[in-house]
N, C-alpha and C positions, 0 to 999 in steps of 0.2 A: 479413480476421484481426487488422488492425492494432488495431483498436476494442477486441477481447477482451484483446489481450497488454496493453494500456496499463490498461485496466478489473482485470484480475486484479492487475498491479503496482501499482495503486493500491491496491486492497485489502490485499494483501500488506505494504504500506509501514505500514500501522497497526498490524502486529503489533511487538511489542517484540524479539521473537527471530525474524528472517528464516531461513529455512531456507538452509542452504548447505553444498553438497556438496563437502568437502574430506576427503583423506583423516587419518589420525591423525597423521602426521608434520607434515602442512601445519597442522592445527591446534595442535600443540605450538610448531611455529615462531611461528605468529600470536601465542599465548598469551605466548611470551617476549619478543616485541616490546613487550607492554603495560608500563606503567611507572605502576603506581598505590601511590602509598606512604601515603593517607591516606582518611579519608572523606570529607574536602573534594575530592580528585581523584576518587573515587568518584562524588560528587553531581553534579560538574562533568562527568563523562562522561556519566551518566545523562539530565543537563538536555541537552547537545548530542544525544545518541539521540533524546531526546522530540521536540525542537523541530525536528530535521532530519525525521524521520519525517513529522511534521505537516504540515510545509513541504512535503515530497517529495509526500506525498498531495494537498493543494490545488494545487499547481502541476500534478501529473499531470492532473487532472481539466479544468484550463484547458486545459491545453495538447492534452489530446484532444480539447476544445470547438473550438480553433482549428485543428486539424489538419480536423475535419470541414468546418470551414466553409471552409478552402482549398480542399479537393476539391470542394465544390460550386461556390465561385468560377470554377473553371476551367471547369466545365461550362458555367453562365450565361454566363461570357465567350465561349465557343466557340459560343454560340448555342443549347445544349443547354435543354431544359425543366427548370427548377427551381421547384417550387412554392413553396416558401418556404426562404429561405437558413436555415441551421441556427442557434440562438441559443447565443452563447458565454458564459456566466456569469461575472460579475465573480471576480476572485480576490482572498480577504482571508487574504493570507498572513501574519499577524501573528508567527508564529513566527518565520519567518525573518529578522525584524528584533531577535529575540533572540539570534541567534547571533552572538557578537562574534568568534568565533575557533575554533581548533580547540584542546581541552585537551592540555596536556602530557601527561597520562596516557595519550595513546593511544602514545606512545614512538616508537618507530622507525618507526611508520607515518604520524605526523602530517604530515610534508612531503608524503607521498603523498597523504593526504587532502585536504590543504589544495590541491594540484595540482587534485584532482577536483572540489572545492569550487568553484574559480575556474571552472572549465568549467562547472559545473552553474548558477553564477549568470551567467555570460556569456551562456548560451544560453538561459535563462529570460528575460532580458532582450531577447535579440535577435528572440526568438520575437513575444513581446507588442508590439514595434516594429513588424515585418513584418505582423503582424496589422492594426494601426492603418492602415498604409499600404494594404494590401489592402483594408480595409473604404472607406476614403475611395476607393478606384479603383473599388470596385464601387457605391457610394453615387453617384458622380459619372457612373457608364455610361462610364467612359473607355475603356472595352474596344470600344466602337463606333469608336474611331479607330485601335487597333493588333489588332481581332482576337482579342484575348484575350492576347496575347504576353507582356504585363507579368503578367497574372494567374498564368500557368504557369510564368514565371520566380520569382515570389513562392513559388508553392507547392513548388517544388523547394528553396527554400532553408528554408522551414518545415520541409518533410520533413528534412532533412537536419541541421538545428539539433536537432529534435526526436531523432532518433535519438543524437545526439551527447548530449543531455541526458538520456535514458535510459540511456545506457551510462555516464557519470558517476556517477548517481544509483545504480545498482547496484553500481557499484564503491565508491561510499561505505559502501552497508549491509555489503557483505561485509567490507569493510576495520575498520568500528567494533563488528561483531558480538562478536568474541573479547574484547577490552576492556570492552563493554557486560555481558557475561556477568559477567565477574569481577567489576566494578563491582556488579552486581546481588547477587553473593554476598555481597561485603563489606556492601552496604545492609541486607541480609535475614537476616544472620548471625542477630541476637537478636531481631529483628522479631516482634512479638506475632503477626502475620497470615500469617507465612513458608509454614505448610504449606497454607495456604487460597490464597495468592497464586500459589504453584507449581502447585498441581493446578487452578488456574482458568488459568493460563499454559498448561499442558498441552492444555488445550481450544482455545486460541486458535493454538496449533502446528499442531493437528490440522485446524482450519479453514483454515490457509495450504495443507498437504497436499491438502486437499478441493479447494481452487480450483484447484489447480496441475494436478490430474486433470482437474478439470471443463474448463480452458481447454484442455487436451491433446486433450479428446473432442470438444469443441465445433470445433476447428481440423481434426479426423481423424474417426475412426472411435467410435461409443457403442458402449461396452463395459461392459454391465450388470454382470457379476461383479466389474470392477474397483471400480467405483461402489458396490457393496454391501458390498463389503469395507470401503471407506473409512468409509461409515455405520455399519456394525457396530463399527468402531474408536471411531468419533465418540460413539457410544451409549454403548459402556462407557465413556468420560473422563466424558460428562455423567453417567451414574448414580452412578459413585464420587465425583463433586465434589457431588452433590446429596445424598448420604448421608452427607456430612461433618457431624457435629455442631458448630455454630458455640459454641465454647466460648473466650472470650478473657476474662481477667481484668480487664487493664487499662481502667477503664471508658470511657475516651475512643475508645475504637474500638466500642464496642457499637453506634453506630449502623450500622455496615459489616454487620450481620447482614442487615440490610433491601436493602442492595445486594448481599450475596451471594448471598441468596434471589434476587432480580431477573434476576442474571447466570445462573443456574442454570436461572431460567423462560424467558428468553430462547434460551438454548441447546436448551431442550428443544421450543421452538416451530421451532427453526431444523430439527431433526430433520423436523418435518412437511413443510417446504418440501423438504428434500431428498428425503423420500419421494416427492414430488409430482413433482419434475424427474424422478427415476427410473423412476417409473409413465409419465408423459407420454412420456420420451425412448424407452421401451420400446417403446411404441405407435407413435410416429411414426419411430423408427428413428435420430433424431438430438435434439441438445439445443436448442431453440429460443431465441430471443431472448427470448420473452416469461417462459419459466421461468428463464432466466438471470436477467434483472430481478428477478424476485420472490426468488429466493435471495439476490441481491445486497443487497436492502431487508433481507431477515432478518439476512443477516450484519452489517449495518449497524447493528441493533438489539442483536446479540450484544456487538460491539464496543464501542458505547455503553455498555451496562451494565458492560462490563469495566473499561474507563476510568474510569467512575464509582467503581467498588469499589477498583481500586488506586492512587487518587489519594490 
């Protein structure tokens, strides 16, 4: 089940607004920690948020591949049958290099975020190094000398580091959310596309909620009524967004209409993938890997069109 947790986490990362269950008092306390004095502070927070989310998404996919590889390596090293070792895609984490530090606008949470980011960075690097060590070990077939003992030891290190990596990542997401929301409100205050962006963002928030439910049901029991409710809520949000008439007086944003329309088109197509998943799960009694892969692809199309629109 680890694969799906990582997958859904990776998808959730791409959202600018990660859902976080907190009480009203907790939220008020979090907002009180924010220290945004200017649009410059707001922009710095938005940049950190976007760069970290993009980095986390790319690193998560890479680490997911390494975890799969390490599991297969232990089987192979122990004499098990592994037809082909899993491919680990190279990581292109350009956004990580753009992060020069945690902005002061995060206020009282700045030091805590820095501590988590240090763990995030160290574990990310440690996992990559252990992967290279394991790959060399498997390639040289050194497991024939120690009966796979080293493979097992490295696999455990990778698993422990991956767990710490994801905990740190989730901590950062939770801590940067209040300031990011506040910064977004400042940036969008007089923005010509404010209504369209906020409405579209509600669709992405709904998608995040959908994948949380899909993940839960994939790991547990299929519940048609629960998924149908999520479908109906998402359909309502998509219809409302699609019915918005794009009227922006500022000519420099006129090209955004095409991107807005494409986002609505991709969101509508996602509904088709979602219907298929519910239908197939109803027949088989569970959510299959195949349908999960299809809806993930559809999600990525929605996300890509959203990012193009809001950039």
